[in-house]
N, C-alpha and C positions, 0 to 999 in steps of 0.2 A: 281365617276365611280370606282376608285380604291377600295374605301371602300366596294362597292357593290360586286366587284369580290372577295375581301377578305372574305366577309360574305358567298358568295356562295361556295367558296372553303372550308372554314372552316366547313360549313354545310355538304358538300359532304363527308368531311373527317370523320365527326362524324356519318353520316348516312350510310356509306358504308365501306367496308374493302379495298377499292381501295387506294393504296398508291402512285401510279404513273399515270401520264397522258402522252399522246403522243403529242408532239409539233414538227411539221416539221420533223416527222420521228424519233424523239429522245424521249426516256423515261425520264421524269422529275418528281421528287418527288413533292408531294403537298407541303411539308414543304419548299423545295427550291423555289418553285413558289411563295409561300406566302412571304418569305423573300425578294425575288426580287421585289415584288410589294411594300413592306414596304420601301425598299431602294429607289425606284423610287419616292415614295411619299415624303420622307425626302429630296431628292435632289431638287425636284420641290419647296418645301417650302423654302429651303435655297436660291435658285436662286431668288425667289420672294422677299425675305428679302433683298438680295444684291441689286436688282433692285430698291427697295423702298428707300434704304439708299443712293444709287447713285443719284437718282432723287432728294432726299431731299438736298444733298450736292450741287447739281447743282443749285437748287432754292435759296439756301442760298447765293451762290456766286453771282448769278444774282442780288439779293436784295442789295448787297453791291456796285455793279458797278456804279450806278449813283453818289454815294457819293465819290467813289474813283476817278471818273472823276472830281468832284469838287475839290479834293485835287490837281489835276494838275493845276487848275486855281489858287489855293492858292499859289502853288509853283511859278507859273508865276508872281503872284503879289509880292511875296517876292523878286524875282530876279529883277523885274522892279523897286522896291522901295529901294532895298538894305537893307531891314529889316532882322533881325535875329530871329530865333525861336528855343526854347528848349522845349522838351516834356519829362517829367520824368515819367517812368513806375515803380511804386512801388506796394507793396502789399504782400499778402500771397504767399507762395510757391504753385505752381500748380494752380494759380488763372487765368492763361490764358494771361499773359503779352506778352510772346514771340509770341503766335499765333496772338494776336491782332496787334503787331508790323508788322508782315508779311502781314497782310491784309491792314494796313495803307500804307505800302511802295510798295505794289504789282505792281502798275502801275506808280509809281512816277519816275521822271527823276533822275537817280542815281548820276548824276553829281552835284545835288544840295541838297542832303541829306546824312546823315551818321547815322548808328546805332552804339552806343558805349556800350559795355558790358565789364567792367573792372574786372579783377580778384583781388585776395587779394593783398594788397600793397607789393612792394618789400622792401628790407632793406633800399634802398636809399630813396624811397618814404616815409618811416616811419620817416625820418629825415626832410622832407620838410613840408611846410605849408600844412595843411590838404586839402585845395581846389586845390592845385597846379596840381595834377594829373588829375583833372576834367577840369580845365581851359584850358589846352592844347588841349582839344577836343571841345572847344566851337565853335559855328558857326561863319563864316565870313559873310559879307553882302550878302543877297540873299540866305542864306543856312538854312536848318533845321537839327537839331541834335536830335536824339531820344536816351535817356539813358535807357537801360535795367538794371534797378537799378542804383542808383546815390549816391550822397553824403548822402542821407538818410539811407544808410547802417549803418552809425554810430548810428543813432537814433533807428534802429531796430535790425538787426542781430548782429552787434558788441556789442550792449548793452545787448541783451539777453544772448549771449554766452560768455560774458566777454572778447571779443576780443579787447576792449579798456578800459582804466582806467575810474574811475568815473569822474576825472577831465576833461579828454578828452571829455567824454559825456556831461558834464555840459557846457564846453566851446562851444561845437557845438550848443547845444540847446539855449544858450544865444546869439550866434552870427549869426545863419543861417538866421534869419529874416532880419537882416541888410544887409547881403551878397546878399540876393535875392532882397531886395528893391533897392539896387544899380544897380543890373542887369537890373531890369525893368525900373528904372529911366533913365538909359543910352540907352534905346531903345530895349532891348531884350524882345521878347514875350515869357513868361514863362507859361507852362501848367503843372500842377502837378496832376497826376492820381494815385489813390490808388485802387487796385483791391482786392475785398473782396469775399471770398467764405465761405460756412458753413464748419464746422468741418467734417461732414459726406461726403460732396462732395469732400473735399480735400483728405480724406482717400480713397475714390473711385478712384480718379485720381492717387494717389500714387500706389495703387494696380495694376492699369493698367500699370504703368511704370515698376513695378516689373516683370510682366508676358509678356509684349510685348517687344521682342528683339529690335525693332526699336525705342523704347522709353526709354530703360534702361539707356542710357547715361545721361538722364535728372535727374536721381535719385542720389542726393548727400547725403553726411553724414548729412548735415544740414536738408535736406528733411526728412530723417529717424527720426530725433528728433522733427520735427515740430509738430507732433500730441501730443507728450508727453509734449511739452512746449507751447501748445496752449494758455493757460491762460496767460503765461508770454508774449507771442507775443501780445495778446489782450490788456493787461495792457500797454505795450509799445506803441502800436498803439494809444491808447487814449492819452497818454502823448504827443506823437508826433503831433497828430492833434491839441490838445489843445494849444500847445506852438508854433506851426509853421504855423498854418492857419492864413493868414493875408489878408487885403484888396488888397494889391499889388500882393501877390502871394498865392491865395487861393488853397485849396485842393478840388479835385472832387473825390468822392468815387463812384466806379463802382461795383455794385453787379454782379458778373460774374459766378454764378452757371449755367446760360444759356450762353454758350460761344458765340453763334451766336448773341444773343440779345446784349450782352456786346460789341461785335465788332462793331455792327451797331451804338450803342449809342456813342462809343468813336469817331468814324468818325464824328458824328454830333458835339460832344463837341469841337473837333479840328477846324472844319469849323466855328462854332459859335464864336470862339475866335478872328477871323480876319475878318475885313470888306473888303473882296477882291472884285474885279470887275467881272462883267459878271456872277454873281451868278444865278443859275437856280431857279427861283422863284416858279416853279411847285413842287419842292421837299419839303418834310416835314422835317423841321429842329428841330421841337419841341422834347424835351427830355422826355423819359419815367421816371416818378418819382419813379417807382418801381425798376429801374435799376440805375439811376444816382441821387446821393444825394450830396448836398454841404457839405464841411467839417464841416461847422458850424452846419448844421442839424444833421450830424452823431454824433457830440459831444453831442447834445441834446438827441438823441436816446440812446446813450450809458449811459449817466447819468441817464436817466429814467430807464434803465435796472438795473443799480446798486441800485437805490432807491427801486425798486420793489423786486428784488431777492437777493440783497446784493453783486452782482458781475456783471461784464460785460459778455455779451454772445458771441460777436464776432465783 
């Protein structure tokens, strides 16, 4: 309709010398009238886009709810049995770890879970046993603790940016499997998640953080250098997976270019880890193999990339 009016007005302007029309007793120029119609058209398009996005977000939230309800049953099971659970969220910067943690804990009983995100070590902590600052946050019976980055900082960020010595790195890589084996042997349920995005998607998310005032706080100096050090992080990722993936504490790699799909799959991974009671048998707990990959399979994929192109891709 708007296009038709625009065409007619434009046609009249070309075909006659009339420059003004009378609307409700006022003289309005054809040029002003056409601009008004264009503005109205743009506003309608913007509203439609906003409505579509809001509808999509609502649908995504609804898709997660059945699995979030299952997490409450899992929590209840942990509390009843006195079991302890630790979930590690590791991976690339801007890979969606924080957003996924928020979806995991959205409806959980906050009395029985904690999210731990530790900063750089203090001078006192530097003199302590490396794991000491993490152990003080470990769960008690019936509790779940989610680490937003964990002791694997030493294997990734600290190693890439030389925040630790070579000896400290080597000691960690030699000892972490034994440390985790003891945790699991003594009854702790340990889930290790590595979030992976492509270099292009990471760049896109960083750009959004730069331009969105509500997200600028997320952009750190480490983030700024993440793109430049992409290959360094990729090589370090391979070493970490290769040396720390084990039967007792395996890695699960999550392809998180699609944030919504990654969040849904992570909920399933967590639920599949524990054989809790009153599980809803009608839900689909099968994992999407395009999104969730075992650490062992990721190692194979990366080695195939290196054989084919001479380097790891991501």
